[in-house]
N, C-alpha and C positions, 0 to 999 in steps of 0.2 A: 190397170192397177198392178203394182208390183207386189209379188208374194211377200208375206212376212211371217213372223213366228206366231202370230195369233190373228184372229179374225172374228167376224160376226158369227159365222157358222160354227167355229171352233168353241166359242164360249156358250153357245146356245143349243148345241146338239151334240149328244154323245158320239163317241167313236162309232163308225159304221163300217161294216165290211161287205155289204151286199149292194145291189143295184138301187133298191128303194131308198136305203140310207144315203147313198151318193146323190140321188135325185133330190132328196129333201135338203141336203147340204148345199146343193147348187141353188135351190130356192132362196136359201139364206144369203148366199153370195150375191145373187141378183138383187135382193132387197138392199143389201148394203150399197151396191152400185147406184141404185135408184135414189137412195136416201143419204148419200155421202155428205157428212158434215163433221164439223169439229166436235160437236156434242156426241154424235154417234161414235166417233173415234175415242173420245174421253171415256165413254161408257164401256167400250171394248177393253181399254186399258185397265179400268177399274175392276171389271169382271175377271180379267186375267189375273190380276194381283190377288183378288178374293179366292179364285180357284187355286192358285199356287199356294197361298198361305193356309187355305182350309184343307189342303191335301186331297182335293177332289179330282185333280188331274189324273190321267191314266198314262 
């Protein structure tokens, strides 16, 4: 997968700065790889827009 500006881990898990958070985000990334689909990508885009417009991003 090519990296992008958003992803399943980014929209579902808050920013983390320790090893446990990194491992949890990896689990989200692996879920994305296993369940890759147009619907999942559309969900990521919609969640990204919601986060941006709602001011919930960090």
